[in-house]
mmCIF file of the N, C-alpha and C atoms, coordinates in Angstrom:
data_MODEL
# 
_entry.id   MODEL 
# 
loop_
_atom_site.group_PDB 
_atom_site.id 
_atom_site.type_symbol 
_atom_site.label_atom_id 
_atom_site.label_alt_id 
_atom_site.label_comp_id 
_atom_site.label_asym_id 
_atom_site.label_entity_id 
_atom_site.label_seq_id 
_atom_site.pdbx_PDB_ins_code 
_atom_site.Cartn_x 
_atom_site.Cartn_y 
_atom_site.Cartn_z 
_atom_site.occupancy 
_atom_site.B_iso_or_equiv 
_atom_site.pdbx_formal_charge 
_atom_site.auth_seq_id 
_atom_site.auth_comp_id 
_atom_site.auth_asym_id 
_atom_site.auth_atom_id 
_atom_site.pdbx_PDB_model_num 
ATOM 1   N N  . MET A 1 1  ? -55.070 113.973 -158.594 1.00 0.00 ? 1  MET A N  1 
ATOM 2   C CA . MET A 1 1  ? -54.138 112.517 -159.208 1.00 0.00 ? 1  MET A CA 1 
ATOM 3   C C  . MET A 1 1  ? -52.841 113.469 -159.416 1.00 0.00 ? 1  MET A C  1 
ATOM 4   N N  . ARG A 1 2  ? -51.388 112.818 -159.157 1.00 0.00 ? 2  ARG A N  1 
ATOM 5   C CA . ARG A 1 2  ? -50.362 112.913 -159.629 1.00 0.00 ? 2  ARG A CA 1 
ATOM 6   C C  . ARG A 1 2  ? -49.350 112.160 -159.853 1.00 0.00 ? 2  ARG A C  1 
ATOM 7   N N  . ILE A 1 3  ? -49.232 112.421 -160.677 1.00 0.00 ? 3  ILE A N  1 
ATOM 8   C CA . ILE A 1 3  ? -48.242 112.135 -161.947 1.00 0.00 ? 3  ILE A CA 1 
ATOM 9   C C  . ILE A 1 3  ? -46.603 112.339 -162.017 1.00 0.00 ? 3  ILE A C  1 
ATOM 10  N N  . ALA A 1 4  ? -46.375 111.537 -162.085 1.00 0.00 ? 4  ALA A N  1 
ATOM 11  C CA . ALA A 1 4  ? -44.568 111.783 -162.198 1.00 0.00 ? 4  ALA A CA 1 
ATOM 12  C C  . ALA A 1 4  ? -44.159 110.432 -163.323 1.00 0.00 ? 4  ALA A C  1 
ATOM 13  N N  . SER A 1 5  ? -43.872 111.384 -164.458 1.00 0.00 ? 5  SER A N  1 
ATOM 14  C CA . SER A 1 5  ? -43.433 110.746 -165.279 1.00 0.00 ? 5  SER A CA 1 
ATOM 15  C C  . SER A 1 5  ? -41.970 111.691 -165.898 1.00 0.00 ? 5  SER A C  1 
ATOM 16  N N  . LYS A 1 6  ? -41.509 110.332 -166.470 1.00 0.00 ? 6  LYS A N  1 
ATOM 17  C CA . LYS A 1 6  ? -40.033 111.383 -167.671 1.00 0.00 ? 6  LYS A CA 1 
ATOM 18  C C  . LYS A 1 6  ? -40.317 112.695 -168.189 1.00 0.00 ? 6  LYS A C  1 
ATOM 19  N N  . ASN A 1 7  ? -41.409 112.467 -168.179 1.00 0.00 ? 7  ASN A N  1 
ATOM 20  C CA . ASN A 1 7  ? -42.143 114.181 -168.531 1.00 0.00 ? 7  ASN A CA 1 
ATOM 21  C C  . ASN A 1 7  ? -42.122 114.976 -167.913 1.00 0.00 ? 7  ASN A C  1 
ATOM 22  N N  . GLY A 1 8  ? -41.897 114.508 -167.131 1.00 0.00 ? 8  GLY A N  1 
ATOM 23  C CA . GLY A 1 8  ? -42.142 115.546 -165.909 1.00 0.00 ? 8  GLY A CA 1 
ATOM 24  C C  . GLY A 1 8  ? -42.982 115.457 -164.656 1.00 0.00 ? 8  GLY A C  1 
ATOM 25  N N  . PHE A 1 9  ? -43.345 116.177 -163.964 1.00 0.00 ? 9  PHE A N  1 
ATOM 26  C CA . PHE A 1 9  ? -45.276 115.974 -162.456 1.00 0.00 ? 9  PHE A CA 1 
ATOM 27  C C  . PHE A 1 9  ? -45.646 116.708 -162.756 1.00 0.00 ? 9  PHE A C  1 
ATOM 28  N N  . PHE A 1 10 ? -47.191 115.930 -162.887 1.00 0.00 ? 10 PHE A N  1 
ATOM 29  C CA . PHE A 1 10 ? -48.277 116.403 -163.352 1.00 0.00 ? 10 PHE A CA 1 
ATOM 30  C C  . PHE A 1 10 ? -49.243 116.596 -162.370 1.00 0.00 ? 10 PHE A C  1 
ATOM 31  N N  . SER A 1 11 ? -50.385 117.238 -161.647 1.00 0.00 ? 11 SER A N  1 
ATOM 32  C CA . SER A 1 11 ? -51.145 117.357 -160.952 1.00 0.00 ? 11 SER A CA 1 
ATOM 33  C C  . SER A 1 11 ? -52.456 117.731 -161.565 1.00 0.00 ? 11 SER A C  1 
ATOM 34  N N  . ILE A 1 12 ? -53.652 116.197 -162.080 1.00 0.00 ? 12 ILE A N  1 
ATOM 35  C CA . ILE A 1 12 ? -54.691 116.379 -162.658 1.00 0.00 ? 12 ILE A CA 1 
ATOM 36  C C  . ILE A 1 12 ? -55.774 116.247 -161.900 1.00 0.00 ? 12 ILE A C  1 
ATOM 37  N N  . VAL A 1 13 ? -56.669 117.365 -161.797 1.00 0.00 ? 13 VAL A N  1 
ATOM 38  C CA . VAL A 1 13 ? -58.081 117.344 -161.303 1.00 0.00 ? 13 VAL A CA 1 
ATOM 39  C C  . VAL A 1 13 ? -59.017 117.720 -162.076 1.00 0.00 ? 13 VAL A C  1 
ATOM 40  N N  . GLN A 1 14 ? -60.141 116.946 -161.845 1.00 0.00 ? 14 GLN A N  1 
ATOM 41  C CA . GLN A 1 14 ? -61.945 117.074 -162.462 1.00 0.00 ? 14 GLN A CA 1 
ATOM 42  C C  . GLN A 1 14 ? -62.194 118.793 -162.613 1.00 0.00 ? 14 GLN A C  1 
ATOM 43  N N  . HIS A 1 15 ? -62.390 119.528 -163.908 1.00 0.00 ? 15 HIS A N  1 
ATOM 44  C CA . HIS A 1 15 ? -62.679 120.403 -164.139 1.00 0.00 ? 15 HIS A CA 1 
ATOM 45  C C  . HIS A 1 15 ? -64.011 120.885 -163.141 1.00 0.00 ? 15 HIS A C  1 
ATOM 46  N N  . ARG A 1 16 ? -63.940 121.475 -162.948 1.00 0.00 ? 16 ARG A N  1 
ATOM 47  C CA . ARG A 1 16 ? -65.062 122.646 -161.892 1.00 0.00 ? 16 ARG A CA 1 
ATOM 48  C C  . ARG A 1 16 ? -66.465 121.865 -162.624 1.00 0.00 ? 16 ARG A C  1 
ATOM 49  N N  . ASP A 1 17 ? -66.429 122.430 -164.062 1.00 0.00 ? 17 ASP A N  1 
ATOM 50  C CA . ASP A 1 17 ? -67.539 122.800 -164.475 1.00 0.00 ? 17 ASP A CA 1 
ATOM 51  C C  . ASP A 1 17 ? -68.097 122.131 -165.331 1.00 0.00 ? 17 ASP A C  1 
ATOM 52  N N  . ASP A 1 18 ? -67.342 120.978 -165.971 1.00 0.00 ? 18 ASP A N  1 
ATOM 53  C CA . ASP A 1 18 ? -67.241 120.037 -166.964 1.00 0.00 ? 18 ASP A CA 1 
ATOM 54  C C  . ASP A 1 18 ? -67.001 119.218 -166.617 1.00 0.00 ? 18 ASP A C  1 
ATOM 55  N N  . PRO A 1 19 ? -67.851 117.947 -165.825 1.00 0.00 ? 19 PRO A N  1 
ATOM 56  C CA . PRO A 1 19 ? -67.414 116.671 -165.222 1.00 0.00 ? 19 PRO A CA 1 
ATOM 57  C C  . PRO A 1 19 ? -66.238 116.001 -166.557 1.00 0.00 ? 19 PRO A C  1 
ATOM 58  N N  . GLU A 1 20 ? -66.531 116.622 -168.019 1.00 0.00 ? 20 GLU A N  1 
ATOM 59  C CA . GLU A 1 20 ? -65.948 116.024 -168.858 1.00 0.00 ? 20 GLU A CA 1 
ATOM 60  C C  . GLU A 1 20 ? -64.403 116.072 -169.468 1.00 0.00 ? 20 GLU A C  1 
ATOM 61  N N  . GLN A 1 21 ? -64.194 117.352 -168.495 1.00 0.00 ? 21 GLN A N  1 
ATOM 62  C CA . GLN A 1 21 ? -62.998 117.890 -169.140 1.00 0.00 ? 21 GLN A CA 1 
ATOM 63  C C  . GLN A 1 21 ? -61.843 117.695 -167.735 1.00 0.00 ? 21 GLN A C  1 
ATOM 64  N N  . VAL A 1 22 ? -60.466 118.190 -167.360 1.00 0.00 ? 22 VAL A N  1 
ATOM 65  C CA . VAL A 1 22 ? -59.743 117.701 -166.500 1.00 0.00 ? 22 VAL A CA 1 
ATOM 66  C C  . VAL A 1 22 ? -58.853 119.283 -166.718 1.00 0.00 ? 22 VAL A C  1 
ATOM 67  N N  . LEU A 1 23 ? -58.440 119.353 -165.979 1.00 0.00 ? 23 LEU A N  1 
ATOM 68  C CA . LEU A 1 23 ? -57.361 120.261 -165.616 1.00 0.00 ? 23 LEU A CA 1 
ATOM 69  C C  . LEU A 1 23 ? -55.843 119.603 -164.896 1.00 0.00 ? 23 LEU A C  1 
ATOM 70  N N  . VAL A 1 24 ? -54.975 119.890 -166.376 1.00 0.00 ? 24 VAL A N  1 
ATOM 71  C CA . VAL A 1 24 ? -53.937 119.233 -166.071 1.00 0.00 ? 24 VAL A CA 1 
ATOM 72  C C  . VAL A 1 24 ? -52.672 120.502 -165.758 1.00 0.00 ? 24 VAL A C  1 
ATOM 73  N N  . ARG A 1 25 ? -52.351 120.520 -163.862 1.00 0.00 ? 25 ARG A N  1 
ATOM 74  C CA . ARG A 1 25 ? -51.231 121.036 -163.756 1.00 0.00 ? 25 ARG A CA 1 
ATOM 75  C C  . ARG A 1 25 ? -49.832 120.793 -163.486 1.00 0.00 ? 25 ARG A C  1 
ATOM 76  N N  . ALA A 1 26 ? -49.066 122.174 -163.981 1.00 0.00 ? 26 ALA A N  1 
ATOM 77  C CA . ALA A 1 26 ? -47.403 121.959 -163.337 1.00 0.00 ? 26 ALA A CA 1 
ATOM 78  C C  . ALA A 1 26 ? -47.038 123.147 -162.550 1.00 0.00 ? 26 ALA A C  1 
ATOM 79  N N  . ARG A 1 27 ? -45.623 122.708 -162.195 1.00 0.00 ? 27 ARG A N  1 
ATOM 80  C CA . ARG A 1 27 ? -45.246 123.647 -161.583 1.00 0.00 ? 27 ARG A CA 1 
ATOM 81  C C  . ARG A 1 27 ? -44.462 124.738 -162.624 1.00 0.00 ? 27 ARG A C  1 
ATOM 82  N N  . VAL A 1 28 ? -43.770 123.607 -163.316 1.00 0.00 ? 28 VAL A N  1 
ATOM 83  C CA . VAL A 1 28 ? -43.214 124.201 -164.177 1.00 0.00 ? 28 VAL A CA 1 
ATOM 84  C C  . VAL A 1 28 ? -43.653 123.949 -166.010 1.00 0.00 ? 28 VAL A C  1 
ATOM 85  N N  . LYS A 1 29 ? -42.800 124.899 -166.640 1.00 0.00 ? 29 LYS A N  1 
ATOM 86  C CA . LYS A 1 29 ? -43.814 124.835 -167.934 1.00 0.00 ? 29 LYS A CA 1 
ATOM 87  C C  . LYS A 1 29 ? -43.363 124.275 -168.630 1.00 0.00 ? 29 LYS A C  1 
ATOM 88  N N  . LYS A 1 30 ? -42.109 123.721 -168.738 1.00 0.00 ? 30 LYS A N  1 
ATOM 89  C CA . LYS A 1 30 ? -41.556 122.769 -169.716 1.00 0.00 ? 30 LYS A CA 1 
ATOM 90  C C  . LYS A 1 30 ? -42.471 121.195 -169.743 1.00 0.00 ? 30 LYS A C  1 
ATOM 91  N N  . ASP A 1 31 ? -42.693 120.811 -168.065 1.00 0.00 ? 31 ASP A N  1 
ATOM 92  C CA . ASP A 1 31 ? -43.720 119.684 -167.833 1.00 0.00 ? 31 ASP A CA 1 
ATOM 93  C C  . ASP A 1 31 ? -44.438 119.499 -168.819 1.00 0.00 ? 31 ASP A C  1 
ATOM 94  N N  . LEU A 1 32 ? -45.372 120.376 -168.988 1.00 0.00 ? 32 LEU A N  1 
ATOM 95  C CA . LEU A 1 32 ? -46.343 120.787 -169.953 1.00 0.00 ? 32 LEU A CA 1 
ATOM 96  C C  . LEU A 1 32 ? -46.473 120.481 -171.378 1.00 0.00 ? 32 LEU A C  1 
ATOM 97  N N  . ALA A 1 33 ? -45.166 120.930 -171.551 1.00 0.00 ? 33 ALA A N  1 
ATOM 98  C CA . ALA A 1 33 ? -44.979 121.584 -173.407 1.00 0.00 ? 33 ALA A CA 1 
ATOM 99  C C  . ALA A 1 33 ? -44.225 120.314 -173.417 1.00 0.00 ? 33 ALA A C  1 
ATOM 100 N N  . GLU A 1 34 ? -43.825 119.026 -172.938 1.00 0.00 ? 34 GLU A N  1 
ATOM 101 C CA . GLU A 1 34 ? -43.199 117.922 -173.530 1.00 0.00 ? 34 GLU A CA 1 
ATOM 102 C C  . GLU A 1 34 ? -44.449 116.881 -174.145 1.00 0.00 ? 34 GLU A C  1 
ATOM 103 N N  . ILE A 1 35 ? -45.266 117.198 -173.651 1.00 0.00 ? 35 ILE A N  1 
ATOM 104 C CA . ILE A 1 35 ? -46.840 116.859 -174.543 1.00 0.00 ? 35 ILE A CA 1 
ATOM 105 C C  . ILE A 1 35 ? -48.129 117.446 -174.727 1.00 0.00 ? 35 ILE A C  1 
ATOM 106 N N  . PHE A 1 36 ? -48.078 119.054 -174.604 1.00 0.00 ? 36 PHE A N  1 
ATOM 107 C CA . PHE A 1 36 ? -48.957 119.652 -175.314 1.00 0.00 ? 36 PHE A CA 1 
ATOM 108 C C  . PHE A 1 36 ? -48.199 120.414 -175.824 1.00 0.00 ? 36 PHE A C  1 
ATOM 109 N N  . PRO A 1 37 ? -49.168 120.958 -177.324 1.00 0.00 ? 37 PRO A N  1 
ATOM 110 C CA . PRO A 1 37 ? -48.715 122.401 -177.851 1.00 0.00 ? 37 PRO A CA 1 
ATOM 111 C C  . PRO A 1 37 ? -48.597 123.429 -176.755 1.00 0.00 ? 37 PRO A C  1 
ATOM 112 N N  . GLU A 1 38 ? -47.799 124.246 -177.407 1.00 0.00 ? 38 GLU A N  1 
ATOM 113 C CA . GLU A 1 38 ? -47.262 125.772 -176.389 1.00 0.00 ? 38 GLU A CA 1 
ATOM 114 C C  . GLU A 1 38 ? -48.444 126.664 -176.563 1.00 0.00 ? 38 GLU A C  1 
ATOM 115 N N  . ASP A 1 39 ? -49.555 126.634 -177.438 1.00 0.00 ? 39 ASP A N  1 
ATOM 116 C CA . ASP A 1 39 ? -50.919 127.925 -177.727 1.00 0.00 ? 39 ASP A CA 1 
ATOM 117 C C  . ASP A 1 39 ? -51.758 126.789 -176.769 1.00 0.00 ? 39 ASP A C  1 
ATOM 118 N N  . ARG A 1 40 ? -51.699 125.973 -175.741 1.00 0.00 ? 40 ARG A N  1 
ATOM 119 C CA . ARG A 1 40 ? -53.010 125.442 -175.012 1.00 0.00 ? 40 ARG A CA 1 
ATOM 120 C C  . ARG A 1 40 ? -51.946 125.883 -173.245 1.00 0.00 ? 40 ARG A C  1 
ATOM 121 N N  . ILE A 1 41 ? -51.666 125.849 -173.625 1.00 0.00 ? 41 ILE A N  1 
ATOM 122 C CA . ILE A 1 41 ? -50.509 126.014 -172.114 1.00 0.00 ? 41 ILE A CA 1 
ATOM 123 C C  . ILE A 1 41 ? -50.713 127.532 -171.528 1.00 0.00 ? 41 ILE A C  1 
ATOM 124 N N  . LEU A 1 42 ? -51.650 127.772 -170.759 1.00 0.00 ? 42 LEU A N  1 
ATOM 125 C CA . LEU A 1 42 ? -51.958 128.903 -169.617 1.00 0.00 ? 42 LEU A CA 1 
ATOM 126 C C  . LEU A 1 42 ? -50.760 129.216 -168.221 1.00 0.00 ? 42 LEU A C  1 
ATOM 127 N N  . HIS A 1 43 ? -50.454 130.086 -168.495 1.00 0.00 ? 43 HIS A N  1 
ATOM 128 C CA . HIS A 1 43 ? -50.093 130.856 -167.269 1.00 0.00 ? 43 HIS A CA 1 
ATOM 129 C C  . HIS A 1 43 ? -50.959 131.072 -166.524 1.00 0.00 ? 43 HIS A C  1 
ATOM 130 N N  . THR A 1 44 ? -50.694 130.700 -165.180 1.00 0.00 ? 44 THR A N  1 
ATOM 131 C CA . THR A 1 44 ? -51.839 131.645 -163.799 1.00 0.00 ? 44 THR A CA 1 
ATOM 132 C C  . THR A 1 44 ? -50.485 131.174 -163.074 1.00 0.00 ? 44 THR A C  1 
ATOM 133 N N  . PRO A 1 45 ? -50.275 132.803 -162.980 1.00 0.00 ? 45 PRO A N  1 
ATOM 134 C CA . PRO A 1 45 ? -49.255 132.891 -161.762 1.00 0.00 ? 45 PRO A CA 1 
ATOM 135 C C  . PRO A 1 45 ? -49.847 133.079 -160.343 1.00 0.00 ? 45 PRO A C  1 
ATOM 136 N N  . GLU A 1 46 ? -51.313 132.955 -160.397 1.00 0.00 ? 46 GLU A N  1 
ATOM 137 C CA . GLU A 1 46 ? -51.819 133.342 -158.867 1.00 0.00 ? 46 GLU A CA 1 
ATOM 138 C C  . GLU A 1 46 ? -52.193 132.173 -158.054 1.00 0.00 ? 46 GLU A C  1 
ATOM 139 N N  . GLY A 1 47 ? -52.001 131.045 -158.998 1.00 0.00 ? 47 GLY A N  1 
ATOM 140 C CA . GLY A 1 47 ? -52.493 129.503 -158.908 1.00 0.00 ? 47 GLY A CA 1 
ATOM 141 C C  . GLY A 1 47 ? -51.551 128.762 -158.060 1.00 0.00 ? 47 GLY A C  1 
ATOM 142 N N  . ASP A 1 48 ? -51.403 128.015 -157.231 1.00 0.00 ? 48 ASP A N  1 
ATOM 143 C CA . ASP A 1 48 ? -50.218 126.944 -156.975 1.00 0.00 ? 48 ASP A CA 1 
ATOM 144 C C  . ASP A 1 48 ? -49.337 126.213 -157.225 1.00 0.00 ? 48 ASP A C  1 
ATOM 145 N N  . TYR A 1 49 ? -50.261 125.535 -158.581 1.00 0.00 ? 49 TYR A N  1 
ATOM 146 C CA . TYR A 1 49 ? -49.810 125.295 -160.308 1.00 0.00 ? 49 TYR A CA 1 
ATOM 147 C C  . TYR A 1 49 ? -49.431 126.637 -161.193 1.00 0.00 ? 49 TYR A C  1 
ATOM 148 N N  . HIS A 1 50 ? -48.695 127.033 -161.556 1.00 0.00 ? 50 HIS A N  1 
ATOM 149 C CA . HIS A 1 50 ? -48.221 128.281 -162.540 1.00 0.00 ? 50 HIS A CA 1 
ATOM 150 C C  . HIS A 1 50 ? -48.321 128.019 -164.015 1.00 0.00 ? 50 HIS A C  1 
ATOM 151 N N  . TRP A 1 51 ? -48.772 126.522 -163.838 1.00 0.00 ? 51 TRP A N  1 
ATOM 152 C CA . TRP A 1 51 ? -48.659 126.370 -165.657 1.00 0.00 ? 51 TRP A CA 1 
ATOM 153 C C  . TRP A 1 51 ? -50.172 125.377 -165.817 1.00 0.00 ? 51 TRP A C  1 
ATOM 154 N N  . ARG A 1 52 ? -51.089 125.268 -166.526 1.00 0.00 ? 52 ARG A N  1 
ATOM 155 C CA . ARG A 1 52 ? -52.012 124.518 -167.128 1.00 0.00 ? 52 ARG A CA 1 
ATOM 156 C C  . ARG A 1 52 ? -52.275 124.705 -167.908 1.00 0.00 ? 52 ARG A C  1 
ATOM 157 N N  . VAL A 1 53 ? -52.654 123.111 -167.889 1.00 0.00 ? 53 VAL A N  1 
ATOM 158 C CA . VAL A 1 53 ? -53.962 122.857 -169.567 1.00 0.00 ? 53 VAL A CA 1 
ATOM 159 C C  . VAL A 1 53 ? -55.814 122.179 -169.456 1.00 0.00 ? 53 VAL A C  1 
ATOM 160 N N  . PHE A 1 54 ? -56.220 122.768 -170.001 1.00 0.00 ? 54 PHE A N  1 
ATOM 161 C CA . PHE A 1 54 ? -57.309 121.804 -169.787 1.00 0.00 ? 54 PHE A CA 1 
ATOM 162 C C  . PHE A 1 54 ? -57.579 120.805 -171.168 1.00 0.00 ? 54 PHE A C  1 
ATOM 163 N N  . ALA A 1 55 ? -58.233 119.995 -170.683 1.00 0.00 ? 55 ALA A N  1 
ATOM 164 C CA . ALA A 1 55 ? -58.216 119.049 -172.039 1.00 0.00 ? 55 ALA A CA 1 
ATOM 165 C C  . ALA A 1 55 ? -59.394 117.721 -171.351 1.00 0.00 ? 55 ALA A C  1 
ATOM 166 N N  . SER A 1 56 ? -59.823 116.905 -172.267 1.00 0.00 ? 56 SER A N  1 
ATOM 167 C CA . SER A 1 56 ? -61.283 115.943 -172.032 1.00 0.00 ? 56 SER A CA 1 
ATOM 168 C C  . SER A 1 56 ? -60.567 115.047 -170.783 1.00 0.00 ? 56 SER A C  1 
ATOM 169 N N  . LYS A 1 57 ? -61.388 114.324 -170.568 1.00 0.00 ? 57 LYS A N  1 
ATOM 170 C CA . LYS A 1 57 ? -60.658 112.760 -170.066 1.00 0.00 ? 57 LYS A CA 1 
ATOM 171 C C  . LYS A 1 57 ? -60.159 112.101 -170.547 1.00 0.00 ? 57 LYS A C  1 
ATOM 172 N N  . LYS A 1 58 ? -60.747 111.853 -172.208 1.00 0.00 ? 58 LYS A N  1 
ATOM 173 C CA . LYS A 1 58 ? -60.510 110.867 -173.114 1.00 0.00 ? 58 LYS A CA 1 
ATOM 174 C C  . LYS A 1 58 ? -59.100 110.626 -173.802 1.00 0.00 ? 58 LYS A C  1 
ATOM 175 N N  . GLU A 1 59 ? -58.847 112.667 -173.721 1.00 0.00 ? 59 GLU A N  1 
ATOM 176 C CA . GLU A 1 59 ? -57.466 113.270 -174.605 1.00 0.00 ? 59 GLU A CA 1 
ATOM 177 C C  . GLU A 1 59 ? -56.227 112.758 -173.479 1.00 0.00 ? 59 GLU A C  1 
ATOM 178 N N  . MET A 1 60 ? -56.276 113.200 -172.425 1.00 0.00 ? 60 MET A N  1 
ATOM 179 C CA . MET A 1 60 ? -55.518 112.675 -171.330 1.00 0.00 ? 60 MET A CA 1 
ATOM 180 C C  . MET A 1 60 ? -55.689 111.279 -170.938 1.00 0.00 ? 60 MET A C  1 
ATOM 181 N N  . GLY A 1 61 ? -56.593 110.719 -170.997 1.00 0.00 ? 61 GLY A N  1 
ATOM 182 C CA . GLY A 1 61 ? -56.540 108.935 -171.312 1.00 0.00 ? 61 GLY A CA 1 
ATOM 183 C C  . GLY A 1 61 ? -55.343 108.272 -172.422 1.00 0.00 ? 61 GLY A C  1 
ATOM 184 N N  . GLU A 1 62 ? -55.652 108.659 -173.042 1.00 0.00 ? 62 GLU A N  1 
ATOM 185 C CA . GLU A 1 62 ? -54.874 108.643 -174.316 1.00 0.00 ? 62 GLU A CA 1 
ATOM 186 C C  . GLU A 1 62 ? -53.329 108.623 -174.162 1.00 0.00 ? 62 GLU A C  1 
ATOM 187 N N  . ILE A 1 63 ? -52.981 109.698 -173.679 1.00 0.00 ? 63 ILE A N  1 
ATOM 188 C CA . ILE A 1 63 ? -51.651 109.978 -173.668 1.00 0.00 ? 63 ILE A CA 1 
ATOM 189 C C  . ILE A 1 63 ? -51.033 109.996 -171.799 1.00 0.00 ? 63 ILE A C  1 
ATOM 190 N N  . LEU A 1 64 ? -52.061 109.200 -171.234 1.00 0.00 ? 64 LEU A N  1 
ATOM 191 C CA . LEU A 1 64 ? -51.120 108.367 -170.404 1.00 0.00 ? 64 LEU A CA 1 
ATOM 192 C C  . LEU A 1 64 ? -50.953 107.048 -170.250 1.00 0.00 ? 64 LEU A C  1 
ATOM 193 N N  . LEU A 1 65 ? -51.598 106.189 -171.695 1.00 0.00 ? 65 LEU A N  1 
ATOM 194 C CA . LEU A 1 65 ? -52.053 105.396 -172.060 1.00 0.00 ? 65 LEU A CA 1 
ATOM 195 C C  . LEU A 1 65 ? -50.681 105.154 -172.929 1.00 0.00 ? 65 LEU A C  1 
ATOM 196 N N  . ARG A 1 66 ? -50.653 106.420 -173.657 1.00 0.00 ? 66 ARG A N  1 
ATOM 197 C CA . ARG A 1 66 ? -49.292 106.417 -174.531 1.00 0.00 ? 66 ARG A CA 1 
ATOM 198 C C  . ARG A 1 66 ? -47.972 105.732 -173.655 1.00 0.00 ? 66 ARG A C  1 
ATOM 199 N N  . GLN A 1 67 ? -47.686 107.000 -172.742 1.00 0.00 ? 67 GLN A N  1 
ATOM 200 C CA . GLN A 1 67 ? -46.662 106.803 -171.836 1.00 0.00 ? 67 GLN A CA 1 
ATOM 201 C C  . GLN A 1 67 ? -46.862 106.197 -171.138 1.00 0.00 ? 67 GLN A C  1 
ATOM 202 N N  . MET A 1 68 ? -47.786 104.804 -170.715 1.00 0.00 ? 68 MET A N  1 
ATOM 203 C CA . MET A 1 68 ? -47.211 103.951 -170.363 1.00 0.00 ? 68 MET A CA 1 
ATOM 204 C C  . MET A 1 68 ? -47.186 102.349 -171.206 1.00 0.00 ? 68 MET A C  1 
ATOM 205 N N  . ALA A 1 69 ? -47.404 102.990 -172.543 1.00 0.00 ? 69 ALA A N  1 
ATOM 206 C CA . ALA A 1 69 ? -46.691 101.455 -173.317 1.00 0.00 ? 69 ALA A CA 1 
ATOM 207 C C  . ALA A 1 69 ? -45.355 101.833 -174.099 1.00 0.00 ? 69 ALA A C  1 
ATOM 208 N N  . GLU A 1 70 ? -44.863 103.341 -173.936 1.00 0.00 ? 70 GLU A N  1 
ATOM 209 C CA . GLU A 1 70 ? -43.542 103.610 -174.139 1.00 0.00 ? 70 GLU A CA 1 
ATOM 210 C C  . GLU A 1 70 ? -42.688 103.605 -173.161 1.00 0.00 ? 70 GLU A C  1 
ATOM 211 N N  . LEU A 1 71 ? -43.230 103.103 -172.522 1.00 0.00 ? 71 LEU A N  1 
ATOM 212 C CA . LEU A 1 71 ? -42.528 102.827 -170.711 1.00 0.00 ? 71 LEU A CA 1 
ATOM 213 C C  . LEU A 1 71 ? -41.192 101.997 -171.374 1.00 0.00 ? 71 LEU A C  1 
ATOM 214 N N  . ASP A 1 72 ? -39.878 102.561 -170.486 1.00 0.00 ? 72 ASP A N  1 
ATOM 215 C CA . ASP A 1 72 ? -38.616 101.862 -171.269 1.00 0.00 ? 72 ASP A CA 1 
ATOM 216 C C  . ASP A 1 72 ? -37.963 101.578 -170.035 1.00 0.00 ? 72 ASP A C  1 
ATOM 217 N N  . TYR A 1 73 ? -38.114 101.589 -168.642 1.00 0.00 ? 73 TYR A N  1 
ATOM 218 C CA . TYR A 1 73 ? -36.737 101.799 -167.915 1.00 0.00 ? 73 TYR A CA 1 
ATOM 219 C C  . TYR A 1 73 ? -37.754 100.475 -166.598 1.00 0.00 ? 73 TYR A C  1 
ATOM 220 N N  . PRO A 1 74 ? -36.492 100.342 -166.062 1.00 0.00 ? 74 PRO A N  1 
ATOM 221 C CA . PRO A 1 74 ? -37.353 99.452  -165.098 1.00 0.00 ? 74 PRO A CA 1 
ATOM 222 C C  . PRO A 1 74 ? -36.628 99.700  -163.660 1.00 0.00 ? 74 PRO A C  1 
ATOM 223 N N  . ASN A 1 75 ? -36.370 101.284 -163.193 1.00 0.00 ? 75 ASN A N  1 
ATOM 224 C CA . ASN A 1 75 ? -36.078 101.882 -162.071 1.00 0.00 ? 75 ASN A CA 1 
ATOM 225 C C  . ASN A 1 75 ? -36.220 103.380 -163.182 1.00 0.00 ? 75 ASN A C  1 
ATOM 226 N N  . PHE A 1 76 ? -37.221 103.939 -161.935 1.00 0.00 ? 76 PHE A N  1 
ATOM 227 C CA . PHE A 1 76 ? -37.175 105.749 -161.860 1.00 0.00 ? 76 PHE A CA 1 
ATOM 228 C C  . PHE A 1 76 ? -36.192 106.851 -162.285 1.00 0.00 ? 76 PHE A C  1 
ATOM 229 N N  . LYS A 1 77 ? -35.426 105.870 -160.961 1.00 0.00 ? 77 LYS A N  1 
ATOM 230 C CA . LYS A 1 77 ? -34.462 106.704 -160.514 1.00 0.00 ? 77 LYS A CA 1 
ATOM 231 C C  . LYS A 1 77 ? -33.076 106.707 -161.215 1.00 0.00 ? 77 LYS A C  1 
ATOM 232 N N  . GLY A 1 78 ? -33.229 105.534 -162.320 1.00 0.00 ? 78 GLY A N  1 
ATOM 233 C CA . GLY A 1 78 ? -32.099 105.222 -163.096 1.00 0.00 ? 78 GLY A CA 1 
ATOM 234 C C  . GLY A 1 78 ? -31.953 106.174 -164.303 1.00 0.00 ? 78 GLY A C  1 
# 
């Protein structure tokens, strides 16, 4: 799943070993730092997305729901 929001651009995939977890990936650290504490952000320079956070599906669902509730623009480009 790819999400483009006012907080940044993310790729979200299911964790390989734990179906209750997701891997939230970003190309720039700043995008993840907008929604996660710094100490949870992993640097993975060998990956296609250099910055990653592991989160539960429940936590990520709550984050996405909050972002939807805070949506305040009628046009993304504006």
